[in-house]
C-alpha positions in Angstrom: 54.3 179.8 20.3 55.6 180.4 16.8 56.9 183.8 17.8 58.6 182.3 20.9 60.4 179.7 18.7 61.4 182.3 16.3 62.8 184.4 19.1 64.8 181.5 20.5 66.2 180.6 17.1 67.2 184.3 16.6 69.1 184.2 19.9 71.3 181.3 18.8 71.7 182.5 15.2 73.7 185.7 15.9 77.5 185.8 16.5 77.3 185.4 20.3 74.9 182.5 19.9 77.1 180.7 17.5 80.1 181.3 19.7 78.1 179.8 22.6 77.3 176.7 20.7 80.9 176.3 19.6 82.0 176.7 23.2 79.6 174.0 24.4 80.9 171.7 21.7 84.5 172.4 22.5 83.9 171.8 26.2 82.1 168.5 25.4 85.0 167.4 23.3 87.5 168.4 26.0 85.5 166.5 28.6 85.5 163.4 26.5 89.2 163.7 25.9 89.8 164.2 29.6 87.6 161.1 30.4 89.6 159.0 27.9 93.0 160.1 29.3 91.8 159.7 32.9 90.6 156.2 32.2 93.8 155.3 30.4 95.9 156.5 33.3 94.0 154.3 35.7 95.0 151.1 33.9 98.6 151.8 32.6 99.6 148.2 33.1 97.2 147.4 30.2 97.2 150.5 28.0 101.0 151.1 27.9 102.0 147.5 26.8 99.3 147.5 24.1 100.5 150.9 22.8 104.1 149.7 22.7 103.1 146.5 21.0 101.2 148.4 18.3 104.2 150.7 17.7 106.6 147.7 17.5 104.2 145.8 15.2 104.1 148.7 12.8 107.9 148.6 12.6 108.2 144.8 12.3 105.3 144.3 9.8 107.5 145.0 6.8 109.7 142.0 7.7 106.6 139.8 8.0 105.3 141.1 4.7 108.7 140.5 3.1 108.8 136.9 4.2 105.2 136.2 3.2 105.9 137.6 -0.3 108.6 134.9 -0.6 106.1 132.1 0.0 106.5 131.8 3.7 103.3 130.8 5.5 102.1 133.8 7.5 102.2 132.0 10.8 105.8 130.9 10.2 106.8 134.4 9.0 105.3 135.9 12.2 107.0 133.4 14.4 110.4 133.9 12.6 110.2 137.7 12.9 109.0 137.4 16.5 111.8 135.0 17.5 114.4 137.2 15.7 113.4 140.3 17.6 113.4 138.5 20.9 116.8 137.0 20.1 118.2 140.5 19.3 116.8 142.0 22.5 117.9 139.1 24.6 121.4 139.1 23.1 121.8 142.8 23.9 120.7 142.4 27.5 122.9 139.4 28.0 125.9 141.1 26.4 125.4 144.2 28.7 125.2 142.0 31.8 128.4 140.0 30.8 130.4 143.2 29.9 129.4 145.0 33.1 130.3 141.9 35.2 133.6 141.5 33.5 134.6 145.2 33.8 133.1 146.0 37.2 136.3 145.1 39.0 138.4 147.4 36.8 135.9 150.2 37.3 135.9 149.8 41.1 139.7 149.8 41.1 140.0 152.9 39.1 137.2 154.6 41.0 139.3 155.1 44.1 142.0 157.0 42.1 139.3 158.9 40.2 137.6 160.0 43.4 141.0 161.2 44.8 141.6 163.1 41.6 138.1 164.6 41.7 138.7 165.6 45.3 141.9 167.5 44.4 140.1 169.2 41.4 137.3 170.4 43.6 139.7 171.8 46.2 141.8 173.6 43.6 139.5 174.2 40.7 138.1 177.4 39.4 135.4 177.3 42.1 137.1 175.8 45.1 135.0 173.5 47.3 136.2 172.9 50.9 136.5 169.6 52.6 133.8 170.6 55.0 131.3 171.2 52.1 132.2 167.9 50.5 131.7 166.1 53.8 128.4 167.8 54.3 127.2 166.8 50.9 128.3 163.1 51.4 126.6 163.1 54.8 123.3 164.4 53.2 123.4 161.6 50.6 124.2 159.0 53.3 121.4 160.2 55.5 118.9 159.9 52.6 119.9 156.3 51.9 119.5 155.4 55.5 116.2 157.2 56.0 112.8 155.7 56.2 111.7 157.5 53.0 114.4 155.7 51.0 113.2 152.4 52.4 109.7 153.3 51.3 111.0 154.2 47.9 112.8 150.8 47.7 109.6 149.0 48.4 107.8 151.0 45.7 110.7 150.2 43.4 110.4 146.5 44.0 106.7 146.7 43.2 107.5 148.6 40.1 109.9 145.9 38.9 107.1 143.4 39.3 104.7 145.6 37.3 107.4 146.1 34.6 107.8 142.3 34.3 104.1 141.8 34.0 103.8 144.6 31.4 106.6 143.2 29.4 105.0 139.7 29.3 101.7 141.3 28.2 103.4 143.4 25.6 105.2 140.4 24.1 101.9 138.4 23.9 100.0 141.4 22.4 102.8 142.0 19.9 102.6 138.4 18.7 98.8 138.6 18.1 99.1 142.0 16.4 101.6 140.5 14.0 99.6 137.4 13.5 96.0 138.8 13.4 96.6 142.5 12.7 94.4 142.8 9.6 91.5 141.0 11.3 91.8 143.1 14.4 91.8 146.3 12.4 88.8 145.2 10.2 86.9 144.3 13.4 87.5 147.8 14.9 86.8 149.7 11.7 83.5 147.7 11.4 82.1 149.7 14.3 82.2 152.9 12.1 79.5 154.0 9.8 79.8 152.5 6.3 80.6 155.8 4.6 83.6 156.4 7.0 85.3 153.0 6.7 87.3 153.7 3.6 88.8 156.8 5.1 89.5 155.0 8.4 91.4 152.3 6.5 93.4 154.9 4.7 94.2 156.6 8.0 95.2 153.3 9.5 97.5 152.5 6.5 99.1 155.9 6.7 99.5 155.7 10.5 101.3 152.4 10.0 103.7 154.0 7.5 104.4 156.8 9.9 104.9 154.6 12.9 107.2 152.2 11.1 109.2 155.0 9.6 109.4 156.7 13.1 110.7 153.6 14.8 113.2 152.7 12.2 114.4 156.3 11.8 114.7 156.7 15.6 116.6 153.4 15.8 119.1 154.6 13.1 119.6 157.9 14.9 120.0 156.2 18.3 122.5 153.7 16.8 124.6 156.6 15.4 124.5 158.3 18.8 125.5 155.2 20.7 128.2 154.1 18.3 129.8 157.5 18.2 129.9 158.0 22.0 130.9 154.3 22.5 133.9 154.6 20.2 135.0 157.8 21.8 134.8 156.2 25.3 136.7 153.2 24.0 139.5 155.4 22.5 139.9 157.2 25.8 140.0 153.9 27.8 136.8 154.6 29.8 135.5 151.4 31.4 132.1 150.0 30.3 132.4 151.8 26.9 130.2 149.3 25.1 127.4 149.1 27.7 127.4 152.9 28.0 127.1 153.1 24.2 124.1 150.7 24.3 122.6 152.8 27.1 122.9 155.9 25.0 121.3 154.0 22.1 118.3 153.1 24.3 118.1 156.7 25.5 118.0 157.9 21.9 114.4 156.5 21.6 113.3 159.5 23.8 113.4 162.4 21.4 115.5 165.6 22.2 116.3 164.7 25.8 116.9 161.0 25.9 120.5 160.8 24.5 121.5 163.8 26.7 120.3 162.1 29.9 121.9 158.8 28.9 125.1 160.6 28.0 125.3 162.1 31.5 125.9 158.6 32.8 128.9 158.2 30.5 130.2 161.5 31.7 129.8 160.4 35.3 131.7 157.1 34.6 134.5 159.0 32.8 134.7 161.5 35.7 135.0 158.8 38.3 137.4 156.5 36.4 139.5 158.9 34.3 139.2 162.3 35.9 137.8 165.7 35.1 139.7 166.3 31.9 138.4 163.1 30.3 134.9 163.9 31.6 135.0 167.3 29.8 136.1 165.6 26.6 133.2 163.1 26.9 130.9 166.0 27.6 132.0 167.7 24.4 131.4 164.5 22.4 127.9 164.1 23.8 127.0 167.7 23.0 128.4 167.4 19.5 126.5 164.2 18.9 123.3 165.8 20.1 123.8 168.8 17.8 124.4 166.4 14.9 121.2 164.6 15.8 119.0 167.7 16.2 120.3 169.6 13.2 121.0 166.9 10.6 119.9 163.3 11.4 116.4 164.0 12.8 115.4 166.4 9.9 116.8 164.2 7.2 115.5 160.8 8.5 112.2 161.8 10.1 111.4 165.4 9.3 109.1 164.6 6.3 107.5 161.6 8.2 106.5 163.4 11.4 106.0 167.0 10.1 105.7 168.1 13.8 107.4 171.2 15.1 110.1 170.8 17.8 108.1 172.9 20.3 105.2 170.5 19.9 107.5 167.6 20.5 108.8 169.2 23.7 105.3 169.9 25.0 104.2 166.3 24.1 107.2 164.9 25.9 106.4 166.9 29.0 102.8 165.8 29.0 103.7 162.1 28.4 106.4 162.2 31.1 103.8 163.7 33.6 101.2 161.1 32.8 103.3 157.9 32.5 106.9 158.7 33.4 109.7 157.4 31.1 107.3 155.1 29.2 105.1 158.1 28.6 108.1 160.0 27.1 108.8 157.0 24.9 105.3 156.7 23.4 104.2 160.3 23.4 105.7 161.4 20.1 104.6 158.3 18.0 101.1 158.6 19.4 101.0 162.3 18.5 102.4 161.6 15.1 99.6 159.0 14.5 96.9 161.4 15.8 98.2 164.2 13.5 98.2 161.7 10.6 94.7 160.7 11.2 93.6 164.3 11.6 95.2 165.2 8.3 93.7 162.2 6.5 90.2 162.8 7.9 90.4 166.5 6.8 91.9 165.7 3.4 95.1 167.6 4.1 97.6 164.6 4.3 100.4 165.1 1.8 101.7 161.6 2.2 101.5 159.4 -0.9 99.1 156.5 -0.8 100.7 153.4 0.8 101.5 150.8 -1.8 100.2 148.0 0.4 97.8 147.9 3.3 99.4 147.5 6.8 99.5 144.0 8.2 100.0 144.7 11.9 98.4 146.4 14.8 94.8 147.5 15.4 95.3 150.8 13.6 
């Protein structure tokens, strides 16, 4: 029996045996990760609002801390910060609706002339397009909008609107409690870990909060510069809906690398319809220039040291997040990856970030 045990031990102690053990461990970890991701994708209406609330709480917590340091009661500081954020978001949405309603008539009036100018450009441009080809393309679009598949998509879209509203309400409520009871929630979750790991978990949570807050604030600054630059250019050229389009580009800027480009395409389309191909080409040049400024200067300066993630990794994470959860997945993929990387570096002792001056006060990090 002793010889048998010795033989078995020898089998697993050589190079192939150790590689087999590591392979089994890696497969086990991969299976656990797949199970977690699969479970999360089954309840997106709960997981996504909670994740967004945690990200926003990390960004808003400095304001709460600033108020509490000036002798504000914590409950009042949380309520004031919460109301201020809701007022800003509500004001932006209301302003967009009012501006679009006020300028919609002008856009509609200029659209007819713009379409005629576009038609002439297509007929006589560098790559001429015949009227028959244009008519065939229009008929294809009209057929899609009158088809049963589009009706089914409309029903799905209506259901999606309801889910978005429910998720928004859940996110707002969760954000409030994260701001109010964040430290207690975090201590409760860390309490499940072994005692010798709790100090490192608290440090990882503090550093994750620093990374999340810096990411959100840095992204907001970059997106604001993008939206302001393109909005001013549109206003100078007299493109309708310049301010709403600038706000839309600002919102698109929260999706790294591709968000501002996709949002800028709407501005290009409006310029093409209302002002003609030449103005649309100018807007295209402005959007490309702003994107280059963002990628080569703003992003590295404002967030390079915070994220420490290669651009290729960001692209892959964006693709995975979009596949799993659509636009919302693209929004939260990068901050989640940044937090995961921060936790990994902290746990392995490789995190170069300085110790946070104060513990985080928001979110169940």
